[in-house]
C-alpha positions as CSV (number, residue, x, y, z in Angstrom):
1,M,0.2,0.3,0.1
2,R,1.5,3.2,-0.9
3,R,2.2,5.5,2.0
4,R,1.7,9.2,1.7
5,D,3.6,12.2,3.4
6,C,1.9,13.2,6.5
7,L,2.1,15.7,9.1
8,V,-0.5,15.0,11.3
9,S,2.0,13.5,13.5
10,L,4.1,16.7,13.8
11,G,2.0,18.4,16.3
12,L,0.5,21.0,13.3
13,A,-2.4,21.7,15.2
14,L,0.0,23.5,17.6
15,P,-1.3,22.3,20.7
16,T,-1.5,25.3,23.4
17,V,1.4,26.5,25.1
18,A,1.1,29.3,28.1
19,A,2.2,32.7,26.8
20,G,4.3,34.5,29.7
21,A,3.6,32.4,32.1
22,A,6.0,32.7,35.4
23,E,5.7,29.1,35.9
24,P,5.3,25.8,33.7
25,L,1.7,25.1,32.9
26,M,0.1,22.1,35.1
27,A,-2.9,20.0,34.2
28,K,-6.4,20.7,36.2
29,A,-8.9,18.7,37.1
30,P,-11.7,18.7,36.1
31,T,-11.1,20.0,32.7
32,P,-14.1,21.9,31.4
33,P,-15.5,20.6,27.9
34,G,-14.7,22.5,24.8
35,S,-11.2,23.4,26.8
36,P,-8.1,24.0,24.3
37,A,-5.5,20.6,24.2
38,V,-2.4,21.9,26.1
39,I,1.0,20.6,26.6
40,P,1.6,20.4,30.5
41,H,4.5,22.1,31.8
42,S,5.3,24.2,29.3
43,T,5.2,27.6,28.4
44,M,5.9,30.3,25.7
45,W,7.4,33.7,25.1
46,R,8.3,36.1,22.2
47,M,11.6,37.4,20.7
48,T,12.7,39.5,18.2
49,S,15.9,39.5,15.9
50,D,18.4,42.4,16.6
51,D,17.2,44.2,13.3
52,G,13.4,44.1,13.9
53,R,12.9,41.7,10.9
54,R,12.1,38.3,12.3
55,Y,9.9,37.4,15.3
56,Y,10.2,34.1,17.2
57,R,7.6,32.3,19.3
58,V,9.9,30.5,22.1
59,M,8.1,27.4,23.3
60,M,10.0,25.5,26.5
61,A,8.4,22.3,28.1
62,L,9.8,21.1,31.3
63,P,10.1,17.9,33.2
64,A,7.2,17.3,35.7
65,E,9.8,16.7,38.6
66,P,12.9,19.2,39.9
67,P,16.0,19.4,38.3
68,P,19.1,17.2,39.1
69,P,21.9,18.9,40.7
70,G,23.7,19.9,37.3
71,G,20.5,20.8,35.7
72,W,18.5,19.3,33.0
73,P,19.7,18.2,29.4
74,V,18.2,20.5,27.0
75,I,17.4,20.1,23.3
76,Y,16.7,22.7,21.1
77,V,14.3,22.4,18.1
78,L,14.6,24.9,15.0
79,D,11.1,25.2,13.3
80,G,9.5,24.8,16.7
81,N,5.8,25.5,15.1
82,A,6.3,22.1,13.1
83,F,8.4,20.1,15.7
84,F,8.1,21.1,19.1
85,A,5.1,19.1,20.2
86,T,6.3,16.0,18.4
87,M,9.6,16.4,20.3
88,V,8.4,17.0,23.9
89,E,6.2,13.7,23.4
90,A,9.1,11.9,22.2
91,V,11.4,13.1,25.2
92,R,8.5,11.9,27.7
93,L,7.7,8.6,26.1
94,E,11.2,7.7,26.0
95,A,11.7,8.7,29.8
96,F,8.2,7.0,31.0
97,M,8.7,3.8,28.8
98,A,12.5,3.1,28.0
99,G,14.2,4.7,31.0
100,Y,15.8,7.7,29.2
101,Q,16.8,11.2,31.4
102,P,14.2,13.9,31.3
103,A,14.9,16.7,29.3
104,V,13.9,20.3,28.9
105,V,12.6,21.0,25.3
106,V,12.9,24.3,23.6
107,G,11.3,24.6,20.6
108,V,12.3,27.9,18.5
109,G,9.6,29.0,16.0
110,Y,8.5,31.9,14.4
111,D,5.4,33.9,15.5
112,I,2.9,32.8,13.1
113,D,0.0,30.3,13.1
114,G,1.4,28.0,11.0
115,P,4.1,25.3,10.8
116,I,6.7,27.1,8.6
117,D,8.0,30.6,8.1
118,V,9.6,30.1,5.0
119,T,11.2,33.7,4.7
120,S,12.4,33.9,8.1
121,R,13.7,30.4,8.1
122,N,15.2,30.9,4.7
123,Y,17.9,33.7,6.3
124,D,18.3,32.3,9.5
125,Y,19.3,28.8,8.4
126,T,21.3,29.3,5.6
127,P,25.1,30.1,5.5
128,P,26.7,33.2,4.0
129,T,28.5,32.8,0.6
130,Q,28.8,36.0,-0.4
131,A,28.6,39.5,0.9
132,P,25.3,40.9,1.6
133,P,22.3,41.2,0.4
134,E,22.5,37.5,-0.7
135,Y,19.4,35.6,-2.0
136,D,18.6,32.1,-2.3
137,D,19.4,30.6,-5.7
138,R,16.2,28.1,-5.5
139,N,13.8,31.0,-4.0
140,P,15.6,34.1,-5.4
141,T,13.0,36.3,-3.9
142,R,14.2,35.2,-0.4
143,L,17.1,36.5,1.4
144,A,19.6,33.9,2.6
145,G,23.1,34.0,4.2
146,G,21.8,34.6,8.3
147,A,23.1,31.7,9.6
148,D,26.1,33.7,11.6
149,V,23.5,36.3,12.7
150,F,21.4,33.3,13.8
151,I,24.2,31.6,15.9
152,D,24.8,35.1,17.5
153,F,21.1,35.2,18.6
154,L,21.0,31.8,19.9
155,R,24.3,32.0,22.2
156,R,24.0,36.1,22.9
157,R,20.1,36.0,23.6
158,L,18.0,32.3,23.3
159,I,20.2,30.2,25.3
160,P,20.8,33.0,28.3
161,A,16.9,33.4,28.1
162,V,16.4,29.6,28.8
163,S,18.9,29.5,31.4
164,A,17.1,32.7,33.2
165,R,14.0,30.4,33.5
166,V,15.0,26.8,34.2
167,A,18.2,24.9,35.6
168,V,19.9,23.5,32.6
169,D,23.2,21.5,32.1
170,P,25.0,23.8,29.6
171,V,27.5,20.7,28.6
172,Q,24.1,18.4,27.6
173,S,22.8,20.5,24.8
174,C,21.5,19.3,21.9
175,L,20.4,20.8,18.3
176,F,17.7,19.4,15.9
177,G,17.2,20.7,12.6
178,H,15.1,19.3,9.5
179,S,15.8,20.3,5.8
180,Y,17.2,24.0,6.1
181,G,17.3,23.7,9.8
182,G,19.6,20.6,9.5
183,L,21.6,22.4,6.9
184,F,22.2,24.9,9.7
185,G,22.8,22.2,12.4
186,V,25.8,21.0,10.3
187,Y,27.0,24.4,9.9
188,C,26.8,25.4,13.3
189,F,28.6,22.2,14.2
190,L,31.4,23.2,12.1
191,K,31.4,26.8,12.6
192,D,31.0,27.6,15.8
193,N,31.7,23.7,17.4
194,A,31.4,24.5,21.4
195,L,27.9,26.0,21.0
196,F,26.0,22.7,21.6
197,G,27.1,19.2,22.8
198,A,25.5,17.4,20.2
199,V,23.5,18.0,16.9
200,A,21.0,15.8,15.5
201,A,20.5,17.1,11.4
202,T,17.7,15.6,9.7
203,S,17.6,15.7,5.7
204,P,20.1,18.6,5.8
205,S,20.3,20.8,2.6
206,L,23.8,20.0,2.0
207,W,23.7,20.5,-1.8
208,Y,22.9,24.3,-1.2
209,K,24.8,26.8,-3.1
210,H,26.5,24.0,-4.8
211,D,27.6,22.1,-1.6
212,H,29.2,25.1,0.3
213,V,28.8,23.3,4.1
214,L,30.6,20.1,2.3
215,R,33.3,22.3,1.3
216,L,33.6,24.3,4.5
217,A,34.0,20.6,6.3
218,D,37.3,20.1,4.2
219,T,38.6,23.5,5.1
220,V,37.4,23.2,8.8
221,L,38.9,19.8,9.0
222,A,42.5,21.1,7.7
223,S,42.7,23.8,10.3
224,K,41.2,22.6,13.4
225,Q,39.9,19.8,15.8
226,L,36.1,19.3,16.4
227,G,34.3,17.9,19.4
228,G,30.9,17.1,20.2
229,R,28.7,14.6,18.5
230,L,26.9,14.7,15.1
231,L,23.8,12.4,14.0
232,L,23.1,13.0,10.3
233,M,19.7,11.4,9.5
234,V,17.8,11.3,6.0
235,G,15.0,9.4,4.4
236,E,16.0,6.8,1.5
237,S,13.5,8.5,-0.6
238,E,14.7,11.6,-0.9
239,Q,17.2,10.5,-3.5
240,H,15.9,7.1,-4.4
241,P,11.9,7.4,-4.7
242,D,10.1,4.3,-5.3
243,A,7.5,3.8,-8.3
244,D,4.6,5.2,-6.3
245,E,6.5,8.4,-5.1
246,I,8.0,8.7,-9.0
247,A,4.3,8.8,-10.4
248,L,3.1,11.2,-8.2
249,M,6.3,13.8,-8.6
250,G,6.8,12.7,-12.2
251,A,10.3,11.9,-13.8
252,Q,11.8,15.1,-13.7
253,R,11.6,15.9,-10.0
254,A,12.8,12.3,-9.7
255,A,15.7,12.9,-11.6
256,M,16.2,16.2,-9.7
257,L,16.3,14.7,-6.5
258,E,18.9,12.2,-7.4
259,K,21.3,14.7,-9.0
260,L,20.9,16.5,-5.6
261,G,22.0,13.6,-3.6
262,Q,20.5,14.0,0.0
263,V,21.5,10.4,0.9
264,D,25.2,10.5,-0.5
265,H,25.9,13.8,1.0
266,A,24.8,12.7,4.8
267,V,26.4,9.4,4.7
268,G,29.8,10.7,3.0
269,L,29.8,13.7,5.4
270,A,29.5,11.5,8.8
271,R,32.0,9.1,7.2
272,L,34.4,11.7,6.3
273,L,34.1,13.2,10.0
274,A,34.5,9.7,11.4
275,T,38.0,9.4,9.8
276,H,39.1,12.3,11.6
277,G,38.1,11.3,14.8
278,I,35.2,13.0,15.2
279,D,31.8,11.2,16.9
280,A,29.3,11.5,13.6
281,S,27.4,8.7,12.4
282,P,24.4,8.3,9.5
283,H,21.1,6.6,9.7
284,V,19.1,6.2,6.3
285,F,15.5,5.7,7.0
286,A,14.0,3.1,4.4
287,G,11.2,4.0,2.4
288,E,10.6,7.4,3.9
289,T,10.6,10.7,1.9
290,H,11.7,14.2,2.9
291,V,8.6,15.0,5.1
292,S,7.5,11.4,6.3
293,V,11.4,11.1,8.2
294,A,10.4,13.7,10.4
295,P,8.8,11.9,13.5
296,G,11.2,8.8,13.0
297,A,14.1,11.3,13.3
298,I,12.8,13.0,16.4
299,S,12.6,9.6,18.2
300,R,16.1,8.5,17.1
301,A,17.5,12.2,18.1
302,V,16.2,11.7,21.6
303,R,17.9,8.4,21.8
304,F,21.1,9.6,20.5
305,F,21.5,12.5,22.6
306,L,19.9,11.6,26.0
307,R,21.3,8.9,28.4
308,R,19.4,5.5,29.4
309,T,19.3,5.1,33.4
310,K,16.7,2.7,33.8
311,P,16.0,-0.8,31.5
312,E,13.1,-0.5,28.7
313,G,9.6,-2.2,30.1
314,P,6.1,-1.7,31.3
315,R,5.6,1.2,33.9
């Protein structure tokens, strides 16, 4: 049976988080009929880029129990509107059912009602390749090349804002990104290697600007030692679509996917980094597309990053 790309499990209904709450939202009983669905123990606040052109919705979910002495591990999720809710429930389910550490989840989204702000992320998540203003070759009306600016925003403003609200362990931090978000994750791993202890990059657009980040990796590896851990994940059908997918997209687009080389780039980069003693590993999800790969990648990212403290089993 043909499986279609589906975003139902990605939390696109955007369950409510409490705006500006001083304390995490707690479930109350009885809940009146017709009440909005709410992510327990969550809060939300808004931030604006330094130039005033991008508006961020920051969503944060906490474990129910008090933090350990060193603070909680924390996972930062790009495209938070789309992926925050799924990551929160994946972390909580793995903690409850499989004995993994609880963690704080921070969704870095945009202040819109939809899942993806294509214009803002196009600037934030793409690396600079020339003097500004720079535009995306594939989307020539969209500004690009703002990844260094976004890294500075994360380091100087967002991460301190999280630390001011909850006790987190600065050593145990992970960045999750998908597509251009995955591209940003790899770029950040190479350019500002100490900012996150781990990066889980899903379907990274490593073909961007004629393989710019892959060429950057060669330069970085020749000049400095990288620490931390990198997980590169990709769906098999992103490069090798099956017959049903080809029938939907057409032979021309299928040929383009083959040429972009999503799978080859991700696997090749992981292997290159590993030969230099870097903790980098690839994972290819059989039969998954650029969209359908996301839920499985989120679950694998949780197990990649968090430490297991108890055996798996019924609770």
